Structure formats: structure tokens, C-alpha cells
RONU-709545 format. One record per atom (N, C-alpha, C): x, y, z; residue number from 1; atom name. Coordinates in steps of 0.02 Angstrom, whole numbers, plus 50000, padded with zeros to 5 digits. Example, Ala and Ser with C-alpha at 12.3 -4.5 7.8 and 13.67 -1.06 7.14 Angstrom:
2
+-------+-------+-------+-----+------+
!    px !    py !    pz !  nr ! atom !
+-------+-------+-------+-----+------+
! 50660 ! 49716 ! 50390 !   1 !    N !
! 50615 ! 49775 ! 50390 !   1 !   CA !
! 50660 ! 49835 ! 50390 !   1 !    C !
! 50642 ! 49888 ! 50354 !   2 !    N !
! 50684 ! 49947 ! 50357 !   2 !   CA !
! 50645 ! 50002 ! 50394 !   2 !    C !
+-------+-------+-------+-----+------+
//
This chain:
82
+-------+-------+-------+-----+------+
!    px !    py !    pz !  nr ! atom !
+-------+-------+-------+-----+------+
! 57340 ! 55871 ! 55738 !   1 !    N !
! 57376 ! 55923 ! 55701 !   1 !   CA !
! 57377 ! 55986 ! 55744 !   1 !    C !
! 57436 ! 56013 ! 55757 !   2 !    N !
! 57441 ! 56073 ! 55798 !   2 !   CA !
! 57442 ! 56136 ! 55755 !   2 !    C !
! 57415 ! 56189 ! 55784 !   3 !    N !
! 57414 ! 56253 ! 55750 !   3 !   CA !
! 57480 ! 56289 ! 55765 !   3 !    C !
! 57508 ! 56326 ! 55716 !   4 !    N !
! 57572 ! 56360 ! 55728 !   4 !   CA !
! 57568 ! 56409 ! 55786 !   4 !    C !
! 57622 ! 56415 ! 55822 !   5 !    N !
! 57630 ! 56461 ! 55877 !   5 !   CA !
! 57639 ! 56532 ! 55849 !   5 !    C !
! 57606 ! 56581 ! 55878 !   6 !    N !
! 57610 ! 56651 ! 55855 !   6 !   CA !
! 57640 ! 56696 ! 55908 !   6 !    C !
! 57689 ! 56737 ! 55888 !   7 !    N !
! 57719 ! 56785 ! 55933 !   7 !   CA !
! 57688 ! 56854 ! 55921 !   7 !    C !
! 57666 ! 56885 ! 55974 !   8 !    N !
! 57638 ! 56952 ! 55971 !   8 !   CA !
! 57687 ! 56999 ! 56005 !   8 !    C !
! 57703 ! 57054 ! 55972 !   9 !    N !
! 57749 ! 57104 ! 55999 !   9 !   CA !
! 57711 ! 57170 ! 56005 !   9 !    C !
! 57709 ! 57197 ! 56066 !  10 !    N !
! 57676 ! 57261 ! 56079 !  10 !   CA !
! 57729 ! 57314 ! 56091 !  10 !    C !
! 57726 ! 57367 ! 56051 !  11 !    N !
! 57770 ! 57425 ! 56060 !  11 !   CA !
! 57730 ! 57481 ! 56093 !  11 !    C !
! 57757 ! 57512 ! 56144 !  12 !    N !
! 57723 ! 57567 ! 56178 !  12 !   CA !
! 57772 ! 57625 ! 56188 !  12 !    C !
! 57747 ! 57685 ! 56176 !  13 !    N !
! 57789 ! 57745 ! 56185 !  13 !   CA !
! 57745 ! 57803 ! 56206 !  13 !    C !
! 57766 ! 57837 ! 56258 !  14 !    N !
! 57732 ! 57897 ! 56282 !  14 !   CA !
! 57786 ! 57947 ! 56302 !  14 !    C !
! 57817 ! 57981 ! 56251 !  15 !    N !
! 57872 ! 58026 ! 56264 !  15 !   CA !
! 57854 ! 58081 ! 56314 !  15 !    C !
! 57905 ! 58107 ! 56347 !  16 !    N !
! 57896 ! 58163 ! 56393 !  16 !   CA !
! 57864 ! 58221 ! 56355 !  16 !    C !
! 57827 ! 58261 ! 56390 !  17 !    N !
! 57795 ! 58320 ! 56362 !  17 !   CA !
! 57740 ! 58304 ! 56312 !  17 !    C !
! 57712 ! 58244 ! 56316 !  18 !    N !
! 57654 ! 58227 ! 56275 !  18 !   CA !
! 57598 ! 58208 ! 56324 !  18 !    C !
! 57537 ! 58209 ! 56300 !  19 !    N !
! 57482 ! 58191 ! 56345 !  19 !   CA !
! 57489 ! 58119 ! 56368 !  19 !    C !
! 57473 ! 58108 ! 56432 !  20 !    N !
! 57480 ! 58041 ! 56462 !  20 !   CA !
! 57429 ! 57993 ! 56432 !  20 !    C !
! 57454 ! 57936 ! 56410 !  21 !    N !
! 57411 ! 57884 ! 56384 !  21 !   CA !
! 57405 ! 57828 ! 56435 !  21 !    C !
! 57357 ! 57785 ! 56427 !  22 !    N !
! 57346 ! 57729 ! 56473 !  22 !   CA !
! 57374 ! 57665 ! 56442 !  22 !    C !
! 57438 ! 57667 ! 56427 !  23 !    N !
! 57470 ! 57612 ! 56391 !  23 !   CA !
! 57471 ! 57548 ! 56431 !  23 !    C !
! 57485 ! 57553 ! 56495 !  24 !    N !
! 57486 ! 57494 ! 56538 !  24 !   CA !
! 57419 ! 57459 ! 56539 !  24 !    C !
! 57366 ! 57499 ! 56543 !  25 !    N !
! 57298 ! 57470 ! 56542 !  25 !   CA !
! 57283 ! 57437 ! 56475 !  25 !    C !
! 57306 ! 57467 ! 56421 !  26 !    N !
! 57294 ! 57438 ! 56355 !  26 !   CA !
! 57328 ! 57370 ! 56348 !  26 !    C !
! 57391 ! 57366 ! 56370 !  27 !    N !
! 57427 ! 57303 ! 56366 !  27 !   CA !
! 57395 ! 57251 ! 56412 !  27 !    C !
! 57374 ! 57272 ! 56471 !  28 !    N !
! 57340 ! 57226 ! 56517 !  28 !   CA !
! 57276 ! 57198 ! 56486 !  28 !    C !
! 57238 ! 57239 ! 56450 !  29 !    N !
! 57178 ! 57215 ! 56416 !  29 !   CA !
! 57194 ! 57163 ! 56363 !  29 !    C !
! 57248 ! 57174 ! 56326 !  30 !    N !
! 57269 ! 57125 ! 56276 !  30 !   CA !
! 57288 ! 57059 ! 56311 !  30 !    C !
! 57327 ! 57064 ! 56365 !  31 !    N !
! 57348 ! 57004 ! 56402 !  31 !   CA !
! 57288 ! 56966 ! 56429 !  31 !    C !
! 57240 ! 57003 ! 56458 !  32 !    N !
! 57181 ! 56970 ! 56486 !  32 !   CA !
! 57139 ! 56937 ! 56431 !  32 !    C !
! 57133 ! 56970 ! 56374 !  33 !    N !
! 57096 ! 56941 ! 56318 !  33 !   CA !
! 57128 ! 56876 ! 56295 !  33 !    C !
! 57194 ! 56875 ! 56290 !  34 !    N !
! 57229 ! 56814 ! 56271 !  34 !   CA !
! 57221 ! 56760 ! 56324 !  34 !    C !
! 57226 ! 56779 ! 56387 !  35 !    N !
! 57221 ! 56730 ! 56442 !  35 !   CA !
! 57152 ! 56696 ! 56442 !  35 !    C !
! 57101 ! 56733 ! 56423 !  36 !    N !
! 57032 ! 56706 ! 56423 !  36 !   CA !
! 57016 ! 56669 ! 56359 !  36 !    C !
! 57059 ! 56674 ! 56310 !  37 !    N !
! 57046 ! 56643 ! 56246 !  37 !   CA !
! 57054 ! 56567 ! 56248 !  37 !    C !
! 57014 ! 56535 ! 56210 !  38 !    N !
! 57019 ! 56462 ! 56203 !  38 !   CA !
! 57087 ! 56442 ! 56174 !  38 !    C !
! 57117 ! 56487 ! 56136 !  39 !    N !
! 57180 ! 56472 ! 56101 !  39 !   CA !
! 57240 ! 56505 ! 56134 !  39 !    C !
! 57236 ! 56520 ! 56198 !  40 !    N !
! 57289 ! 56557 ! 56233 !  40 !   CA !
! 57357 ! 56524 ! 56228 !  40 !    C !
! 57360 ! 56459 ! 56224 !  41 !    N !
! 57424 ! 56423 ! 56221 !  41 !   CA !
! 57458 ! 56430 ! 56153 !  41 !    C !
! 57424 ! 56460 ! 56106 !  42 !    N !
! 57453 ! 56468 ! 56039 !  42 !   CA !
! 57486 ! 56536 ! 56029 !  42 !    C !
! 57486 ! 56577 ! 56082 !  43 !    N !
! 57514 ! 56645 ! 56077 !  43 !   CA !
! 57564 ! 56659 ! 56132 !  43 !    C !
! 57614 ! 56699 ! 56115 !  44 !    N !
! 57661 ! 56725 ! 56165 !  44 !   CA !
! 57663 ! 56800 ! 56155 !  44 !    C !
! 57651 ! 56837 ! 56209 !  45 !    N !
! 57649 ! 56910 ! 56205 !  45 !   CA !
! 57712 ! 56938 ! 56238 !  45 !    C !
! 57745 ! 56983 ! 56201 !  46 !    N !
! 57802 ! 57020 ! 56227 !  46 !   CA !
! 57787 ! 57094 ! 56219 !  46 !    C !
! 57798 ! 57133 ! 56271 !  47 !    N !
! 57787 ! 57205 ! 56266 !  47 !   CA !
! 57853 ! 57242 ! 56278 !  47 !    C !
! 57863 ! 57295 ! 56240 !  48 !    N !
! 57922 ! 57337 ! 56245 !  48 !   CA !
! 57899 ! 57408 ! 56255 !  48 !    C !
! 57930 ! 57442 ! 56304 !  49 !    N !
! 57908 ! 57508 ! 56326 !  49 !   CA !
! 57959 ! 57561 ! 56309 !  49 !    C !
! 57936 ! 57623 ! 56304 !  50 !    N !
! 57978 ! 57681 ! 56288 !  50 !   CA !
! 58019 ! 57667 ! 56224 !  50 !    C !
! 57986 ! 57641 ! 56175 !  51 !    N !
! 58018 ! 57620 ! 56113 !  51 !   CA !
! 58036 ! 57679 ! 56069 !  51 !    C !
! 58097 ! 57677 ! 56043 !  52 !    N !
! 58120 ! 57726 ! 55994 !  52 !   CA !
! 58120 ! 57693 ! 55925 !  52 !    C !
! 58127 ! 57733 ! 55873 !  53 !    N !
! 58125 ! 57706 ! 55805 !  53 !   CA !
! 58177 ! 57651 ! 55796 !  53 !    C !
! 58238 ! 57662 ! 55819 !  54 !    N !
! 58291 ! 57612 ! 55810 !  54 !   CA !
! 58275 ! 57548 ! 55848 !  54 !    C !
! 58238 ! 57553 ! 55903 !  55 !    N !
! 58218 ! 57494 ! 55942 !  55 !   CA !
! 58171 ! 57449 ! 55902 !  55 !    C !
! 58127 ! 57480 ! 55863 !  56 !    N !
! 58079 ! 57441 ! 55823 !  56 !   CA !
! 58115 ! 57393 ! 55777 !  56 !    C !
! 58165 ! 57417 ! 55741 !  57 !    N !
! 58204 ! 57373 ! 55696 !  57 !   CA !
! 58236 ! 57315 ! 55735 !  57 !    C !
! 58267 ! 57331 ! 55790 !  58 !    N !
! 58303 ! 57280 ! 55829 !  58 !   CA !
! 58255 ! 57227 ! 55856 !  58 !    C !
! 58200 ! 57249 ! 55887 !  59 !    N !
! 58152 ! 57201 ! 55916 !  59 !   CA !
! 58119 ! 57159 ! 55862 !  59 !    C !
! 58105 ! 57189 ! 55805 !  60 !    N !
! 58075 ! 57150 ! 55751 !  60 !   CA !
! 58123 ! 57093 ! 55729 !  60 !    C !
! 58187 ! 57109 ! 55724 !  61 !    N !
! 58235 ! 57058 ! 55704 !  61 !   CA !
! 58246 ! 57006 ! 55760 !  61 !    C !
! 58250 ! 57029 ! 55822 !  62 !    N !
! 58263 ! 56984 ! 55878 !  62 !   CA !
! 58204 ! 56937 ! 55892 !  62 !    C !
! 58144 ! 56964 ! 55892 !  63 !    N !
! 58085 ! 56926 ! 55913 !  63 !   CA !
! 58050 ! 56892 ! 55854 !  63 !    C !
! 58052 ! 56922 ! 55796 !  64 !    N !
! 58020 ! 56897 ! 55736 !  64 !   CA !
! 57946 ! 56881 ! 55747 !  64 !    C !
! 57908 ! 56932 ! 55767 !  65 !    N !
! 57836 ! 56921 ! 55781 !  65 !   CA !
! 57795 ! 56912 ! 55718 !  65 !    C !
! 57738 ! 56878 ! 55726 !  66 !    N !
! 57690 ! 56873 ! 55671 !  66 !   CA !
! 57638 ! 56929 ! 55677 !  66 !    C !
! 57629 ! 56955 ! 55738 !  67 !    N !
! 57580 ! 57008 ! 55750 !  67 !   CA !
! 57616 ! 57064 ! 55788 !  67 !    C !
! 57606 ! 57126 ! 55765 !  68 !    N !
! 57636 ! 57184 ! 55797 !  68 !   CA !
! 57581 ! 57234 ! 55814 !  68 !    C !
! 57583 ! 57260 ! 55875 !  69 !    N !
! 57534 ! 57310 ! 55898 !  69 !   CA !
! 57573 ! 57372 ! 55920 !  69 !    C !
! 57559 ! 57429 ! 55890 !  70 !    N !
! 57590 ! 57492 ! 55908 !  70 !   CA !
! 57541 ! 57534 ! 55949 !  70 !    C !
! 57566 ! 57564 ! 56002 !  71 !    N !
! 57524 ! 57608 ! 56042 !  71 !   CA !
! 57565 ! 57665 ! 56070 !  71 !    C !
! 57540 ! 57726 ! 56064 !  72 !    N !
! 57576 ! 57781 ! 56094 !  72 !   CA !
! 57578 ! 57842 ! 56050 !  72 !    C !
! 57624 ! 57886 ! 56069 !  73 !    N !
! 57636 ! 57949 ! 56034 !  73 !   CA !
! 57703 ! 57945 ! 55999 !  73 !    C !
! 57709 ! 57982 ! 55945 !  74 !    N !
! 57774 ! 57993 ! 55915 !  74 !   CA !
! 57797 ! 58061 ! 55937 !  74 !    C !
! 57860 ! 58075 ! 55925 !  75 !    N !
! 57886 ! 58141 ! 55945 !  75 !   CA !
! 57937 ! 58164 ! 55894 !  75 !    C !
! 57915 ! 58203 ! 55845 !  76 !    N !
! 57961 ! 58233 ! 55797 !  76 !   CA !
! 58002 ! 58183 ! 55758 !  76 !    C !
! 58052 ! 58210 ! 55723 !  77 !    N !
! 58096 ! 58168 ! 55682 !  77 !   CA !
! 58153 ! 58140 ! 55725 !  77 !    C !
! 58175 ! 58083 ! 55706 !  78 !    N !
! 58232 ! 58052 ! 55741 !  78 !   CA !
! 58286 ! 58038 ! 55690 !  78 !    C !
! 58347 ! 58038 ! 55714 !  79 !    N !
! 58405 ! 58024 ! 55672 !  79 !   CA !
! 58402 ! 57952 ! 55649 !  79 !    C !
! 58429 ! 57938 ! 55590 !  80 !    N !
! 58428 ! 57870 ! 55561 !  80 !   CA !
! 58450 ! 57817 ! 55611 !  80 !    C !
! 58421 ! 57758 ! 55605 !  81 !    N !
! 58435 ! 57703 ! 55651 !  81 !   CA !
! 58497 ! 57663 ! 55631 !  81 !    C !
! 58533 ! 57684 ! 55582 !  82 !    N !
! 58592 ! 57646 ! 55560 !  82 !   CA !
! 58651 ! 57657 ! 55604 !  82 !    C !
+-------+-------+-------+-----+------+
//
């Protein structure tokens, strides 16, 4: 009996004029943790960078992940994604 495949989607954003985050290192740690896991073949990791609010909706629909990881800064209000 096989275990269901899980898609992990990582969103990262570090807008200009905000303090620099170590987003690349954070994603690398997640990738390394999965690679070392006994169950690594049960996961697929996709990362998206410089994500805007409207991108979140699109990637969620396109990729349909079971696990979502957000990392970064927000920057003020954004116009509706419609």
C-alpha cells in the first residue's frame, strides 16, 4: 500500500527597502531535511520567490499543494488580485 504523494509549496518574499532575510538558506534547510528523510520520495517541493498577493492565488490553484510554507516580509496594502 503506497502513501499519498504530498506537494509542498514555499512562498518567499523580501520586498525592497525591508531588512534582508535569509530566505535562500531557509528553503535550502527545508530541501535538505526532505532529502535526508526516510520518506523523501513522498514529497515534491516547489519554491516561488518575490511572491505578490495575486501570485499566491495563482500558484495555489496551479500547484494545488497539501502543505504551504510562507516566509518573508509583507509590504503595505496591495490592490485586489482580481
